[in-house]
N, C-alpha and C positions, 0 to 999 in steps of 0.2 A: 434232364436226364432220361425220362421215360422214353421220348422221341429217339434217343440215340440207341436205347435198345430194340424200338420197332425197326428202325433202319438196319440194323444189324441182322435180326432174324428175317426181316426181308431180303437181305444180299443174300444170307446162308439159302434160304429156300431157291433163289435165282440160280446159286450156284450148284444147286442139286440139279435143277433142270438143264443147266447146261452143260454139266458133267455127262448126264445120260445123253443128250444129244451128239457129243464128241465121241459115245462110244460107237455111233451108227456111222462115222464117216466112210468106213471100208466095206459096208454093205452095199447090195445092191439097192437101186431106187425104191423097187416095190416093197423089200424087205425093211427099208427106213421106213415107209409110210406106214406100213402095219404095225411095227414097234411103237411110231410115233403115235398112232390113232389108240394104243393099247396103254402104254407107259407114260408118255410124255404128257399126253392129253390129261390124264388124271392128275400129273404133277401139275400143269398150268391151271387146271380148274380148280386145285387144292388152294395154289397160290392166292388166286382171285376171289376165292371164298374168304381166305383169312384176312385179305386188304379189306373187304367189304365189311367184315366183322369189326376189324380194327376201327375203320373209318366211322362205323356206329357207335362204337365205346368211347369216341371223343368227349372229353370233359365239356360240359355245357359253357363253361366259361370260355373255351375256343369258338363254338359256335356263336354265342352273344358277340365274340370280338368281330367274327366276320359280319354279322347283322348291323351291329354298330357301325361299322366302316362303309355299309352300304345305306344304312339310314342313320345319318346322325341326329343328335339330338334337335338340331335347329330346323329338321323337316325338310332343308334344303339338299337336293342329290348332289354329290360331289362332282366335281367339273372333270374328273379322271373318267367316270362312268355316263356323263352324259351326252 
């Protein structure tokens, strides 16, 4: 359930970025660039900061699962990655 909430929050943040971008359609290229650098750049940076934070907060069991897939108990490297 937690991952569904994260997907929803990520989607909402992307929608905000998209809506701001759509507001710029009728502007001249120079004005679009200026607003992108001021407004949209900050939104995108905030989104990626949030994603990185959520990635670091992943439960240890998820990280252990990934490690166990790469380094199984037998000590053999799975054929899928060799």
